[in-house]
C-alpha positions in Angstrom: 18.4 -7.9 -3.6 16.4 -5.2 -5.5 14.7 -6.7 -8.5 11.9 -4.3 -9.1 13.1 -3.2 -12.5 15.0 -6.3 -13.6 14.7 -6.3 -17.4 14.6 -9.2 -19.9 18.2 -8.6 -20.8 19.4 -9.8 -17.4 21.1 -13.2 -17.4 20.4 -16.0 -15.0 23.8 -15.5 -13.4 22.8 -11.9 -12.5 19.3 -12.8 -11.3 19.6 -16.2 -9.7 15.9 -16.3 -8.7 14.9 -16.4 -12.4 15.3 -19.0 -15.1 14.9 -18.6 -18.8 12.1 -20.3 -20.7 11.2 -19.9 -24.4 7.7 -18.6 -25.0 6.4 -17.9 -28.5 9.9 -17.5 -29.9 10.7 -14.9 -27.2 13.4 -15.4 -24.5 11.2 -14.7 -21.4 12.5 -14.6 -17.9 10.0 -16.4 -15.7 10.2 -16.5 -12.0 10.8 -19.8 -10.3 7.9 -20.9 -8.2 8.5 -20.4 -4.5 8.8 -23.2 -2.0 5.5 -23.5 -0.2 3.5 -25.5 2.3 1.2 -28.3 1.0 -2.5 -27.7 0.5 -4.7 -30.7 1.0 -7.7 -28.3 1.2 -7.4 -28.0 -2.6 -9.3 -30.2 -4.9 -6.5 -32.5 -5.9 -5.3 -32.8 -2.3 -1.7 -32.4 -3.6 0.9 -32.2 -0.7 3.8 -30.0 -1.7 5.4 -30.1 1.8 8.0 -27.5 1.2 9.2 -29.0 -2.1 9.4 -26.6 -5.0 6.4 -26.9 -7.2 7.2 -27.6 -10.8 6.1 -25.4 -13.6 3.5 -27.0 -15.8 4.3 -26.2 -19.5 0.9 -27.2 -20.7 -0.2 -25.7 -24.0 -3.1 -23.7 -22.5 -0.6 -21.6 -20.6 1.3 -20.5 -23.7 0.7 -17.0 -25.3 0.6 -18.6 -28.8 -2.8 -20.1 -27.9 -4.4 -16.6 -28.0 -5.6 -17.1 -31.6 -7.6 -20.2 -30.5 -9.7 -18.3 -27.9 -13.4 -17.7 -27.8 -13.0 -14.3 -29.5 -15.2 -15.4 -32.4 -18.1 -16.4 -30.2 -20.5 -13.4 -30.1 -23.2 -14.3 -27.7 -25.1 -11.0 -28.0 -25.8 -9.1 -31.2 -28.4 -6.4 -30.6 -29.3 -4.3 -27.6 -31.4 -1.4 -26.6 -31.5 -1.4 -22.9 -29.0 -1.8 -20.1 -28.8 -4.8 -17.7 -30.7 -4.4 -14.5 -28.3 -6.7 -12.7 -24.8 -8.1 -13.4 -23.9 -11.7 -12.8 -20.3 -12.1 -11.7 -18.2 -15.2 -11.3 -15.7 -14.5 -8.5 -12.7 -16.8 -8.6 -11.2 -17.2 -5.1 -7.5 -17.8 -5.1 -7.6 -19.1 -1.5 -7.4 -15.5 -0.2 -8.7 -13.8 3.0 -10.0 -10.8 1.2 -12.2 -12.4 -1.5 -15.4 -11.9 0.5 -14.8 -8.2 0.8 -15.0 -8.1 -3.0 -18.1 -10.3 -2.7 -19.8 -7.8 -0.5 -19.0 -4.9 -2.8 -20.2 -6.7 -5.9 -23.4 -7.9 -4.1 -24.4 -4.3 -3.6 -23.2 -2.9 -6.9 -24.4 -5.7 -9.2 -27.8 -6.1 -7.6 -27.2 -9.7 -6.6 -24.3 -11.6 -5.0 -21.6 -13.1 -7.2 -21.0 -16.9 -7.4 -17.7 -17.7 -5.6 -15.7 -20.7 -6.7 -12.1 -21.5 -5.8 -9.5 -21.7 -8.5 -9.3 -25.5 -8.5 -12.9 -26.2 -7.8 -14.2 -26.4 -11.4 -12.7 -28.2 -14.3 -12.2 -26.3 -17.5 -15.1 -28.2 -19.1 -17.4 -27.1 -16.2 -16.3 -23.5 -16.5 -16.9 -23.5 -20.2 -20.4 -25.0 -19.7 -21.5 -22.2 -17.4 -19.8 -19.5 -19.3 -20.6 -20.4 -22.9 -23.5 -22.9 -22.9 -25.6 -21.5 -20.0 -24.4 -17.9 -20.4 -24.6 -17.8 -16.6 -22.2 -14.9 -16.1 -21.7 -11.4 -17.4 -18.2 -10.8 -16.1 -15.5 -12.4 -14.0 -13.4 -11.1 -11.1 -10.2 -12.9 -10.2 -9.3 -12.4 -6.5 -6.1 -11.7 -4.7 -4.2 -14.6 -3.2 -0.9 -15.9 -1.8 2.0 -16.9 -4.0 2.8 -16.2 -7.6 1.0 -16.5 -10.9 4.0 -18.5 -12.1 3.1 -21.3 -9.8 0.1 -23.5 -11.1 -1.0 -24.5 -7.6 -1.3 -20.8 -6.6 -3.3 -19.6 -9.7 -5.3 -22.7 -10.7 -7.6 -22.2 -13.6 -7.1 -18.4 -13.9 -4.4 -18.4 -16.5 -6.4 -20.5 -19.0 -9.5 -18.4 -18.2 -7.5 -15.2 -19.1 -6.3 -16.7 -22.3 -9.4 -18.2 -23.7 -12.3 -16.0 -22.4 -11.5 -13.0 -24.6 -15.1 -11.8 -25.0 -16.0 -11.7 -21.3 -15.1 -8.7 -19.1 -12.5 -9.8 -16.5 -11.0 -7.8 -13.6 -8.0 -9.2 -11.8 -7.0 -7.9 -8.4 -3.5 -8.2 -7.1 -2.6 -11.9 -7.9 -5.3 -11.7 -10.6 -3.6 -8.6 -12.0 -0.2 -10.3 -12.0 -1.8 -13.3 -13.7 -3.1 -11.0 -16.5 0.4 -9.7 -17.1 2.1 -13.1 -16.8 -0.2 -14.9 -19.1 0.5 -12.5 -21.9 4.3 -12.6 -21.5 5.2 -10.1 -18.8 7.7 -10.9 -16.1 6.7 -11.2 -12.5 9.5 -10.1 -10.2 10.1 -9.1 -6.6 9.2 -5.5 -5.8 12.0 -3.3 -4.4 10.3 -3.9 -1.0 7.2 -5.8 0.2 4.2 -3.5 0.6 1.5 -5.0 2.8 -1.2 -2.9 4.4 0.4 0.3 3.3 -1.0 3.2 1.3 0.1 4.8 -1.9 -1.1 7.7 -4.1 -2.2 6.6 -7.5 -2.0 8.3 -10.9 -4.1 7.0 -13.8 -5.0 7.6 -17.4 -8.6 8.6 -16.7 -10.1 5.7 -18.6 -13.4 3.9 -17.9 -12.1 1.9 -15.0 -11.2 5.2 -13.2 -14.1 7.3 -14.2 -15.0 9.9 -11.6 -11.8 9.2 -9.7 -9.1 11.8 -9.1 -5.5 11.2 -10.0 -2.0 12.1 -8.9 -0.3 13.5 -5.9 -2.5 15.2 -3.2 -5.6 14.2 -5.2 -7.0 12.0 -2.4 -6.8 8.8 -4.5 -5.0 6.7 -1.9 -5.0 2.9 -2.2 -4.0 -0.1 0.0 -1.4 -2.4 -1.4 -0.8 -6.0 -0.3 2.0 -7.4 -2.4 5.7 -8.2 -2.6 5.7 -9.2 -6.3 5.1 -6.9 -9.3 4.8 -6.9 -13.0 8.1 -5.8 -14.6 7.1 -2.7 -16.5 9.9 -3.1 -19.0 8.6 -6.5 -20.0 5.0 -5.5 -20.8 3.9 -6.9 -24.2 2.2 -4.7 -26.8 -1.1 -6.3 -25.9 -1.1 -4.7 -22.4 -1.3 -1.0 -21.6 -0.4 0.5 -18.2 -3.4 2.6 -16.9 -2.3 3.4 -13.4 0.9 3.6 -11.4 2.2 5.0 -8.1 2.5 8.7 -8.2 5.2 9.0 -5.6 7.3 7.1 -3.1 6.1 9.2 -0.2 4.7 7.3 2.8 1.1 7.9 3.5 -0.3 7.4 6.9 -3.9 6.2 7.2 -4.8 8.6 10.0 -4.1 11.5 7.6 -6.6 10.1 5.1 -9.3 8.4 7.2 -11.7 11.3 6.9 -11.7 11.4 3.1 -14.9 9.9 1.7 -15.2 7.6 -1.3 -16.5 10.2 -3.7 -14.8 12.6 -6.0 -15.0 16.4 -5.2 -15.5 19.1 -7.8 -11.8 20.1 -7.4 -10.8 16.9 -9.2 -13.3 16.9 -12.0 -10.9 18.6 -14.4 -8.4 15.8 -13.9 -10.8 13.1 -14.9 -11.2 11.9 -18.6 -13.9 9.4 -19.5 -13.5 7.1 -22.4 -16.3 7.0 -24.9 -18.3 3.7 -24.3 -18.0 2.9 -28.0 -14.2 2.9 -28.0 -12.4 -0.3 -28.7 -9.7 -1.7 -26.3 -6.7 -0.2 -28.1 -3.8 2.1 -27.6 -5.9 4.9 -29.0 -8.2 4.7 -26.0 -5.6 6.3 -23.9 -6.2 9.6 -25.7 -2.5 10.2 -26.0 -1.7 9.5 -22.3 1.1 6.9 -22.2 3.3 5.4 -19.5 5.9 7.8 -18.1 9.1 7.3 -20.0 11.1 7.6 -16.9 9.6 4.4 -15.7 11.1 2.4 -18.5 14.3 4.4 -18.7 15.8 3.7 -15.3 15.4 3.1 -11.6 15.2 6.7 -10.5 11.4 6.9 -11.0 10.6 3.8 -8.9 7.0 4.1 -10.0 5.2 0.8 -10.0 2.4 -0.4 -12.3 -0.8 -0.3 -10.4 -3.2 -1.1 -13.3 -3.2 -2.5 -16.8 -5.7 -3.2 -19.5 -5.7 -5.4 -22.6 -5.7 -3.6 -26.0 -8.4 -5.8 -27.7 -10.1 -7.5 -24.8 -12.2 -6.2 -21.9 -9.6 -7.4 -19.4 -8.3 -5.2 -16.6 -5.8 -5.7 -13.7 -5.3 -3.8 -10.5 -2.2 -4.4 -8.3 -3.8 -2.6 -5.4 -6.9 -3.7 -3.4 -10.0 -1.6 -4.2 -12.0 -3.7 -1.6 -9.8 -2.6 1.4 -11.5 -0.5 4.0 -8.7 2.1 3.6 -8.8 2.4 -0.2 -10.5 5.6 -1.3 -12.9 5.3 -4.3 -12.8 1.5 -4.2 -16.5 1.1 -4.6 -16.4 3.5 -7.6 -13.9 1.2 -9.3 -16.3 -1.7 -9.0 -19.2 0.4 -10.2 -17.0 1.4 -13.2 -16.3 -2.3 -13.9 -20.0 -3.0 -13.8 -20.5 -0.2 -16.4 -17.7 -1.5 -18.5 -19.5 -4.9 -18.5 -22.9 -3.4 -19.5 -21.3 -1.3 -22.2 -19.4 -4.3 -23.5 -22.5 -6.3 -24.0 -24.4 -3.4 -25.4 -21.7 -2.8 -27.9 -21.7 -6.4 -29.0 -25.5 -6.4 -29.3 -27.9 -9.3 -29.6 -31.6 -10.0 -30.4 -31.6 -12.1 -27.2 -30.1 -9.4 -25.1 -33.3 -8.7 -23.2 -33.2 -12.3 -21.9 -29.9 -11.4 -20.2 -31.6 -8.7 -18.2 -34.9 -10.5 -17.8 -36.3 -12.0 -14.6 -36.0 -15.5 -16.0 -32.2 -15.2 -16.0 -31.9 -14.5 -12.3 -33.5 -17.6 -11.0 -31.1 -20.1 -12.6 -28.2 -17.9 -11.6 -29.4 -18.0 -8.0 -30.0 -21.7 -8.2 -26.4 -22.1 -9.4 -25.1 -19.9 -6.7 -27.0 -21.9 -4.0 -25.9 -25.2 -5.5 -22.3 -24.2 -5.6 -22.3 -23.0 -2.0 -24.0 -26.2 -0.8 -21.6 -28.5 -2.5 -18.3 -26.8 -1.7 -16.3 -29.2 0.5 -13.6 -26.7 1.2 -15.8 -23.7 2.2 -16.3 -23.0 5.9 -20.1 -23.2 5.8 -20.6 -25.7 3.0 -23.4 -27.7 4.7 -25.2 -24.8 6.3 -28.7 -25.6 5.0 -28.3 -29.3 5.7 -27.2 -28.8 9.2 -29.9 -26.2 10.0 -32.7 -28.5 8.7 -31.7 -31.3 11.1 -32.7 -29.4 14.3 -32.2 -32.4 16.6 -29.5 -33.3 19.1 -27.0 -36.1 18.7 -27.8 -37.4 22.1 -31.5 -36.5 22.4 -34.5 -35.0 20.6 -35.7 -31.5 20.5 -35.7 -29.8 23.9 -38.2 -27.2 25.0 -36.5 -24.9 27.6 -38.1 -22.5 30.0 -36.3 -19.6 31.8 -37.0 -18.1 35.2 -35.1 -15.1 36.5 -35.0 -12.5 39.2 -33.4 -9.0 39.5 -31.8 -7.2 42.5 -31.3 -3.5 42.0 -27.8 -2.2 43.0 -26.9 -5.4 44.9 -23.5 -5.9 43.4 -22.0 -3.0 45.1 -23.9 -3.7 48.3 -22.6 -7.3 48.3 -19.0 -6.3 47.9 -18.5 -6.6 44.1 -18.0 -9.4 41.6 -15.1 -11.0 43.3 -16.9 -11.3 46.6 -20.0 -12.6 44.9 -18.2 -15.3 43.0 -16.1 -16.5 45.9 -19.1 -16.5 48.2 -21.3 -18.4 45.8 -18.9 -20.7 44.0 -15.5 -20.4 45.7 -15.7 -23.4 48.0 -13.9 -26.7 47.3 -11.4 -25.0 45.1 -14.1 -23.7 42.8 -14.3 -27.0 41.0 -16.4 -27.1 37.8 -17.1 -23.4 37.8 -16.9 -20.6 35.3 -16.7 -16.8 35.5 -16.9 -14.7 32.3 -15.4 -11.7 34.0 -15.6 -8.1 32.8 -13.0 -7.1 35.3 -12.3 -3.9 33.2 -15.7 -2.4 32.5 -14.6 1.2 32.2 -15.1 3.2 29.0 -17.9 0.9 27.9 -15.5 -1.9 26.9 -17.7 -4.6 28.6 -20.7 -4.5 30.9 -21.8 -7.9 32.2 -20.1 -10.7 34.1 -21.6 -14.2 34.1 -20.8 -16.9 36.7 -22.0 -20.3 37.7 -21.2 -23.8 38.8 -22.2 -27.4 38.7 -25.5 -28.6 40.2 -28.5 -27.9 38.0 -30.7 -30.6 36.4 -29.5 -29.8 32.9 -25.8 -29.2 33.8 -23.3 -31.3 31.9 -19.8 -31.1 30.6 -18.6 -31.7 27.0 -14.9 -32.7 26.5 -13.7 -33.1 22.9 -10.4 -34.3 21.6 -9.5 -34.3 17.9 -8.7 -37.6 16.2 -5.1 -38.7 16.6 -4.9 -38.9 12.8 -3.9 -35.4 11.8 -5.4 -35.7 8.4 -8.8 -37.0 9.6 -11.7 -34.9 10.5 -13.6 -35.7 13.7 -12.7 -36.7 17.2 -13.9 -38.1 20.5 -16.6 -36.5 22.6 -17.0 -37.3 26.3 -20.3 -36.1 27.8 -20.5 -36.1 31.6 -24.1 -35.6 32.8 -24.8 -35.9 36.5 -22.3 -38.6 37.1 -23.2 -40.5 33.9 -20.4 -40.5 31.3 -20.5 -41.6 27.7 -18.1 -41.3 24.8 -18.8 -41.1 21.1 -16.8 -40.5 17.9 -18.0 -37.4 16.1 -17.3 -38.1 12.5 -18.1 -34.5 11.4 -16.3 -32.8 14.2 -17.2 -30.9 17.3 -18.6 -27.7 15.7 -21.1 -29.8 13.7 -22.2 -31.4 16.9 -22.5 -28.1 18.7 -24.5 -26.7 15.9 -27.0 -29.5 16.1 -27.3 -29.2 19.9 -28.1 -25.5 19.6 -30.6 -26.1 16.8 -32.4 -28.6 18.9 -33.5 -26.1 21.6 -37.0 -24.5 21.4 -38.0 -21.6 23.7 -40.3 -18.7 24.1 -38.7 -15.3 23.5 -41.0 -13.8 26.1 -39.0 -15.6 28.8 -36.1 -13.2 28.5 -37.9 -10.0 27.6 -36.5 -7.2 29.8 -33.1 -8.7 30.2 -30.4 -6.3 29.0 -27.8 -9.1 28.1 -27.6 -12.0 25.7 -26.6 -15.0 27.7 -29.5 -16.8 29.4 -28.0 -20.2 29.8 -26.3 -22.7 27.5 -22.8 -23.7 26.7 -19.9 -21.9 28.3 -16.2 -22.8 28.0 -13.5 -22.8 25.3 -12.7 -24.0 21.9 -9.0 -24.5 21.3 -6.8 -23.4 18.4 -6.7 -26.9 17.1 -10.3 -26.7 15.9 -9.0 -24.7 12.9 -9.0 -28.2 11.4 -12.8 -27.9 11.3 -12.6 -24.4 9.7 -10.9 -25.0 6.5 -7.3 -26.0 7.4 -6.5 -29.5 6.2 -4.8 -30.7 9.3 -2.9 -29.9 12.5 0.8 -30.5 12.7 0.8 -30.7 16.5 -1.4 -32.5 19.0 -2.7 -30.6 22.0 -2.1 -32.1 25.5 -5.3 -30.4 26.8 -8.7 -31.2 25.3 -9.4 -29.3 22.1 -12.7 -28.1 23.5 -14.4 -28.1 26.9 -17.8 -26.6 27.7 -20.3 -26.8 30.4 -24.0 -26.6 29.8 -24.9 -23.9 32.4 -28.5 -24.0 33.5 -28.1 -21.8 36.6 -26.1 -18.5 36.5 -25.6 -15.2 38.2 -25.2 -12.0 36.1 -23.7 -8.7 37.2 -24.4 -5.5 35.4 -21.3 -3.3 36.0 -23.0 -0.2 34.8 -25.9 -0.3 37.2 -24.6 -2.7 39.9 -27.8 -4.8 39.4 -27.6 -8.6 39.9 -29.7 -11.1 38.1 -30.1 -14.8 38.8 -31.3 -17.1 36.1 -32.5 -20.7 36.1 -33.1 -22.7 33.0 -35.1 -26.0 33.0 -37.0 -28.2 30.6 -40.8 -27.9 30.2 -41.5 -30.8 32.6 -40.0 -29.3 35.7 -40.5 -26.1 37.7 -37.1 -25.3 39.3 -37.2 -22.5 41.8 -35.1 -24.1 44.6 -31.8 -22.8 43.2 -33.2 -19.3 42.7 -34.4 -19.3 46.4 -31.1 -20.6 47.7 -29.0 -18.2 45.7 -31.1 -15.3 46.7 -30.5 -16.1 50.4 -26.7 -16.3 49.8 -26.6 -13.0 47.9 -28.6 -11.3 50.7 -26.2 -12.7 53.3 -23.3 -11.3 51.4 -25.0 -7.9 51.4 -25.3 -8.0 55.2 -21.8 -9.5 55.9 -18.7 -7.5 56.8 -17.6 -4.8 54.4 -14.0 -5.8 54.7 -12.2 -6.9 51.6 -13.1 -10.5 50.8 -10.2 -12.8 50.1 -12.1 -16.0 49.3 -11.7 -19.4 50.9 -8.0 -19.9 50.2 -6.1 -21.6 53.0 -2.4 -21.3 53.5 -1.8 -24.9 52.5 -3.6 -24.4 49.2 -1.2 -21.5 48.4 1.8 -23.8 48.5 3.4 -24.8 45.2 6.0 -27.6 44.9 8.1 -25.5 42.5 9.5 -22.0 42.5 11.4 -22.3 39.3 11.0 -19.7 36.5 9.1 -20.1 33.3 11.1 -21.8 30.6 10.7 -20.5 27.0 10.0 -23.1 24.4 12.5 -21.3 22.1 15.6 -19.4 22.8 15.9 -15.8 21.7 18.0 -16.8 18.7 15.6 -19.5 17.6 12.7 -17.2 17.9 14.4 -14.4 15.9 15.4 -17.0 13.2 11.8 -17.9 12.9 10.9 -14.2 12.5 13.4 -14.0 9.7 11.8 -17.1 8.1 8.4 -15.4 8.3 9.8 -12.3 6.7 11.2 -14.5 3.9 7.8 -16.0 3.3 6.3 -12.5 3.2 8.9 -11.3 0.7 8.1 -14.2 -1.5 4.4 -13.4 -1.5 3.3 -16.4 0.5 1.7 -14.2 3.2 1.1 -10.6 4.1 1.3 -11.1 7.8 2.2 -14.0 10.0 1.3 -14.1 13.7 4.2 -16.1 15.1 3.8 -17.4 18.7 5.6 -19.5 21.2 5.0 -20.9 24.7 6.5 -20.6 28.2 6.1 -23.4 30.6 6.6 -24.1 34.3 5.9 -26.9 36.7 3.5 -25.4 39.2 2.4 -28.4 41.3 -0.6 -28.2 43.5 -1.6 -24.5 43.5 -4.9 -22.9 44.1 -5.7 -21.8 40.6 -8.7 -19.6 41.7 -6.3 -17.6 44.0 -4.0 -17.2 41.0 -6.8 -16.0 38.8 -7.8 -13.4 41.5 -4.2 -12.2 41.5 -4.2 -11.9 37.7 -7.4 -10.0 37.5 -6.1 -7.6 40.2 -2.9 -7.0 38.4 -4.2 -6.9 34.9 -8.0 -6.3 34.7 -9.4 -6.8 31.2 -12.9 -6.6 29.6 -12.9 -10.2 28.4 -11.3 -12.0 31.3 -12.4 -15.5 32.3 -12.0 -18.2 34.8 -12.7 -21.8 33.9 -12.1 -24.9 36.1 -12.7 -28.4 34.6 -11.6 -30.3 37.6 -12.2 -33.8 36.1 -9.6 -32.9 33.5 -7.2 -31.2 36.0 -7.5 -28.1 33.9 -7.9 -24.5 35.0 -7.8 -21.4 32.8 -6.9 -17.9 34.2 -7.5 -15.5 31.3 -7.1 -11.7 31.3 -7.9 -11.1 27.6 -8.5 -7.5 26.3 -9.7 -8.8 22.9 -13.1 -9.9 21.7 -13.1 -12.5 18.9 -16.7 -12.4 17.8 -20.2 -11.7 19.3 -23.7 -12.3 17.9 -26.5 -10.5 19.7 -30.2 -11.2 19.7 -30.7 -8.7 16.9 -28.4 -10.7 14.6 -25.5 -8.3 14.7 -22.0 -9.8 14.5 -19.1 -7.9 16.0 -15.4 -8.5 16.0 -12.8 -6.4 17.9 -9.3 -7.4 16.8 -6.2 -6.1 18.4 -3.0 -5.5 16.5 -0.4 -3.1 17.8 0.9 -3.2 21.4 3.4 -1.1 23.4 4.2 -0.9 27.1 2.8 1.8 29.3 5.2 4.6 30.3 6.4 5.2 33.9 5.3 8.9 33.8 2.3 10.6 32.3 4.5 12.3 29.7 6.3 9.1 28.7 3.0 7.2 28.6 1.3 9.8 26.3 4.4 9.7 24.0 4.2 5.9 23.8 0.5 6.0 23.1 1.0 8.5 20.2 3.9 6.6 18.9 1.6 3.5 18.6 -1.2 5.6 17.1 1.0 6.9 14.3 3.2 3.9 13.7 3.1 2.8 10.0 4.0 -0.7 11.0 1.2 -1.0 13.6 -1.3 0.6 11.3 -0.4 -1.9 8.6 -0.8 -4.8 11.0 -4.2 -3.6 12.1 -5.4 -2.8 8.7 -4.6 -6.3 7.4 -6.5 -7.9 10.1 -9.5 -5.5 9.8 -9.7 -6.4 6.1 -9.4 -10.1 7.1 -12.3 -9.9 9.6 -14.4 -7.9 7.1 -13.9 -10.9 4.8 -14.8 -13.4 7.5 -18.0 -11.6 8.4 -18.7 -11.0 4.7 -19.1 -14.8 4.3 -22.1 -14.9 6.6 -23.5 -11.4 6.6 -26.1 -9.7 4.5 -24.6 -7.8 1.5 -23.7 -4.3 2.3 -24.1 -4.7 6.0 -20.4 -5.2 7.0 -18.9 -1.9 8.3 -16.2 -0.6 10.5 -17.5 1.9 13.1 -14.1 2.2 14.9 -10.8 1.9 13.1 -7.4 1.9 14.7 -8.3 3.3 18.1 -5.8 3.1 20.9 -7.1 1.6 24.2 -5.0 1.7 27.4 -4.8 -1.1 30.0 -2.8 -1.7 33.1 0.4 -2.7 31.4 0.0 -1.9 27.7 -1.5 0.4 25.1 -3.2 -1.5 22.2 -4.6 -0.6 18.8 -8.2 -1.9 18.4 -10.7 -1.8 15.6 -14.4 -2.8 15.5 -16.1 -4.6 12.6 -19.9 -5.3 12.5 -22.3 -6.9 10.1 -25.9 -8.3 10.0 -26.0 -12.1 10.0 -27.9 -13.7 7.1 -31.0 -15.4 8.4 -30.1 -18.9 7.1 -26.7 -18.9 8.8 -26.5 -20.5 12.2 -24.4 -19.0 15.1 -21.9 -21.9 14.8 -21.6 -21.3 11.1 -20.6 -17.7 11.9 -17.9 -19.0 14.2 -16.7 -21.5 11.7 -16.3 -18.8 9.1 -14.0 -16.7 11.3 -12.2 -19.1 13.6 -9.4 -18.8 14.6 -9.4 -15.1 15.1 -7.4 -13.4 12.3 -5.3 -11.5 14.8 -3.8 -14.8 15.8 -3.1 -16.1 12.3 -2.2 -13.5 9.8 -3.4 -13.2 6.2 -4.2 -14.9 4.0 -5.5 -17.0 6.8 -5.3 -20.6 5.4 -1.8 -20.4 4.0 -0.5 -18.4 7.0 -1.8 -21.0 9.5 0.0 -23.8 7.5 3.2 -21.8 7.5 2.9 -21.1 11.2 2.3 -24.8 11.9 5.6 -25.6 10.2 7.5 -23.0 12.3 6.0 -23.5 15.7 7.3 -26.4 17.8 4.1 -27.5 19.6 0.4 -27.1 19.6 -1.0 -23.7 20.8 -3.7 -25.7 22.6 -6.1 -23.3 24.4 -4.0 -20.3 23.6 -5.2 -18.5 20.5 -8.6 -20.2 20.7 -11.7 -18.6 22.3 -13.5 -18.5 25.6 -17.1 -17.5 26.0 -20.7 -18.7 25.7 -23.2 -20.1 23.2 -26.6 -19.2 24.6 -29.6 -21.5 24.0 -31.4 -18.7 22.2 -28.6 -18.7 19.5 -26.5 -15.7 20.6 -22.8 -16.0 21.5 -19.8 -13.9 22.7 -16.2 -15.2 22.5 -12.9 -13.7 23.3 -9.4 -14.4 22.0 -7.4 -16.4 24.5 -4.3 -14.2 25.1 -2.7 -12.9 28.3 -3.6 -16.3 29.8 -2.2 -18.9 32.2 -3.4 -22.4 31.4 -2.8 -24.9 34.3 -3.1 -28.5 33.1 -1.8 -31.6 34.9 0.4 -29.5 37.3 2.0 -27.4 34.5 1.4 -23.7 33.8 1.8 -22.5 30.3 1.6 -19.0 28.8 1.4 -18.4 25.1 2.6 -15.1 23.4 3.6 -13.8 20.0 3.1 -11.1 17.6 2.4 -10.2 14.0 5.3 -10.4 11.7 5.1 -8.0 8.7 7.5 -6.7 6.1 8.3 -3.7 8.3 9.1 -5.9 11.4 12.4 -5.7 13.3 13.2 -9.1 14.8 14.6 -7.7 18.0 11.6 -5.5 18.5 9.2 -8.4 17.8 11.0 -10.5 20.4 10.7 -7.8 23.0 7.0 -7.3 22.2 6.4 -11.1 22.6 8.0 -10.9 26.1 5.9 -7.8 26.9 2.7 -9.8 26.4 3.8 -12.4 28.9 4.7 -9.9 31.6 1.3 -9.7 33.3 0.5 -13.4 33.5 4.1 -14.3 34.5 4.2 -11.7 37.2 0.8 -12.9 38.6 2.1 -16.5 38.8 5.4 -15.5 40.5 3.8 -13.1 42.9 1.1 -15.5 43.9 3.7 -18.2 44.6 5.8 -15.9 46.6 2.8 -14.9 48.7 2.7 -18.4 50.1 6.1 -18.0 51.8 
């Protein structure tokens, strides 16, 4: 049903998704709130649980309250100088792009904005900071899921737009729709959802678009994430359209990626700047008005992309200026800063100098810090408190010493990584061993492999299971240390415990000078998808059969440099011991491998160990029809504005019996080498993980640089060179895959933006195609500089689970997915890697993986569902992603016959 130009004359019988409400004597069509998942992360902990939220007809939502706003409150009367900094209140509508705006404003304003969620402050608290403390110069309302017609989606924003008439406000996407809705405009479905797609924009040339070109072929291309729009025909006289789509032509990102975010001289003649002394009125448009064809019929199909209020400094943008692919986005934020400064200059005040003075910035920063430290819903709400503790749950501070040795070129001489692992750790079914395996190191994708096993004086295993009460944070930790086991309940969860453990270690940086890698010993293992409950999601709908986290503390390890074939052996010990025995023994074994036969090494796998009790095929958790119905449900959520992208997954399972899981992993790495592969064997839990992941989740190096490498977009390899190249190019130029990738890139920029220094988050590689044994994939790279007060675990908490496995906005998408998926994802969609004692880490995304637990093999797979998805194609892509692990299992079983 196309509703993009549904006018106020339509009756309910014609547009069943609307109902009529009387506002200020006007018969206004107001969209019914959409059914949505409950949000116990919000302040009131209200559970909606798929019931339709009721409209709240409170008086502060009504347009007739405009006369009672703060318009008469003039806080500033005289001015002679401009502000040296601008203090922004950034309202977060539970979105996954808010911190991209945060990063931009931090650079442009001269100091970071204060971020509060839309239900975090009461109206009284907001008024106190705005009008008593004069703590903010302007307000930005973020994007977000849902609709401004639903109170639980928009929170305090509607009242803020009504009653803060003398404060500059910029609404983005949902904030833009809220500005229209609160003044009487209708919010309707767009003719089609537009998520992660680009449009050319035409504008009036006003202050918000100063120094920005306009119109077709101007280079002003913007990213849109929305399925709802303001109905242009319902705009009240108070609101003026200032930007709109200039055409319906599709724009591909690769055609625009080289355009910089500045205006060229060619476009200067198109740009008209408002006089700063102008009032906010129709006259400010200098005769430029909305194209009449937009109001007159459907043939134009131009959509409002920007509005402004006639008498207030309030602006709305339907598109996302903060997106990595929007051109001139930073200029828009600069222009809003200038609008803010000009606004206060125009009002004037004898106390204006106080607003720009040094004394104003300290209380603002104190407020910002106070807010961040008291937010119960934010990912890193207790960062300072945790970092000050610096002691372990199960012991005091630990002073660690590292010894290491290097053997030039030994890897190749000893027969390669496989032979080294099997020779050193492959006995006894490789119990309690790990191997972070860069089995695909070509093209610089990965360089080092790390391997080790049980036996050192500091070795221990941590096994964590979340509480059985789905709405209760915390869980049970079992610590196994040299045969001694103890269990404790972690009230604040596993990540809090891990953070304190890592903070408790003291060391000398000189110990690892000269080592070219970042893992020198520490925790290695996995954190499962269920730990999203410790990262902002209110609860888990499903309970994992496997532990939610398992890690070894590895004090002895072998490292292989695949670029130089050098081998390193490292031993970590406390300050009271001097451990060289393991180094001596391992050196002897490595040298014996060097002098052994050059024949291919198969490992210690006996015929009896290859036998499996079952040769049945994998059984899918859902039938093809069920999975495709779930895809349709995802697309319905997307059409209703509840999500931009949903990463729907499922599981395949098979009873596998007593199989040699190391042999299976060796088969998988042979068939499908990948840069972030891994082998983990937790024998006490009857758990083995055979992972051939091509995707990095997040890395923190010793220089404090965070890096994420999300994958979105996958196609099979061709059978011939010509077909293969054709498929690669088809992926590269696919609008759907570009949209998928862009949405996740913007999401990861947001996640890094929570914990990185302002202005440091950047994207050195965007939408590059990488080729592997069975598939081509579209990969991007995002980097940023970690803030010094943020711990490594806080970085993980801010970004986990990886956005490529959730969709965006992340919180609501995960709750929707929990309702659609039949069981826990478990280890799949989580992360495998290390947390080094010196506070670095490197984690993958658990995909293309066989998990063997209690005699059952499971393989998870899925894909991103977007508005452009075809259910049949999405089902086939999900099957494609299972091909390599399923083939490895079946071939390995058959090899026993």
